[in-house]
C-alpha positions in Angstrom: 0.0 0.0 0.0 1.4 3.4 -1.0 1.6 6.0 1.7 2.4 9.7 1.8 3.9 11.5 4.8 4.2 15.1 5.5 5.0 17.3 8.5 4.2 20.9 9.1 6.1 20.9 12.4 9.6 20.4 11.1 9.7 16.6 11.8 11.8 14.6 9.4 9.7 12.6 6.9 10.3 8.9 7.3 9.2 5.7 5.6 8.4 4.3 9.1 4.6 3.9 9.2 4.7 4.3 13.0 6.1 7.8 12.8 4.3 11.0 11.8 1.1 11.7 9.9 0.2 9.2 7.1 -2.4 9.2 4.4 -2.8 5.8 2.7 -5.3 4.4 0.2 -7.9 2.2 1.7 -7.3 -1.4 0.5 -10.1 -2.8 -1.6 -11.9 0.5 -2.0 -11.9 1.9 -5.5 -11.9 5.6 -6.3 -15.4 6.9 -7.1 -17.1 10.0 -8.6 -18.7 12.6 -6.2 -22.0 14.2 -7.0 -20.1 17.2 -8.4 -18.2 14.9 -10.8 -14.9 15.0 -8.9 -12.7 11.9 -8.2 -12.7 10.8 -4.6 -10.0 8.4 -3.5 -10.8 6.7 -0.1 -7.9 7.1 2.3 -7.0 6.4 5.9 -5.4 9.0 8.1 -3.0 7.8 10.8 -0.6 9.6 13.3 2.3 7.7 14.8 0.8 4.4 13.7 -2.6 5.1 15.3 -5.7 5.2 13.1 -7.3 8.7 13.1 -10.0 8.7 10.4 -11.4 7.4 7.1 -11.7 10.2 4.6 -11.3 10.8 0.9 -8.9 12.7 -1.2 -11.1 14.7 -3.6 -9.6 15.8 -6.9 -10.9 17.9 -9.7 -9.8 17.4 -13.3 -7.0 19.9 -13.0 -5.6 18.2 -9.9 -5.8 14.8 -11.7 -4.0 16.2 -14.8 -1.3 17.7 -12.6 -0.7 14.6 -10.6 -0.7 12.5 -13.8 2.0 14.8 -15.2 4.1 14.5 -12.1 3.8 10.7 -12.0 4.8 10.5 -15.7 7.9 12.6 -15.0 8.9 10.4 -12.0 8.2 7.1 -13.8 10.2 8.3 -16.8 13.1 9.0 -14.5 13.0 5.4 -13.4 12.5 6.2 -9.8 9.5 7.7 -8.1 11.8 9.7 -5.9 13.9 11.1 -8.8 11.9 14.1 -9.8 13.1 17.4 -8.3 10.4 19.9 -7.1 11.3 22.1 -10.0 10.2 19.3 -12.4 6.7 19.3 -10.9 4.1 21.3 -12.7 1.9 23.6 -10.5 
């Protein structure tokens, strides 16, 4: 399962799922369309390994296109961690 970690308090981002805030896709739950036509991706929110909430990452078409571009750049580089922030379109 892919996860994303971020910190707004200066903590180091780590791959350790027991540290920091995590947003992870919910296994076996497919993305779906909202009533407004946006894409909703079911996710779990955890903090220091403790479950906090079920929620959804809701994206409009511009968000989806931007992420798609970022993923293409990273995949073309052969490493999902290879794209520098300057390579990422707004």
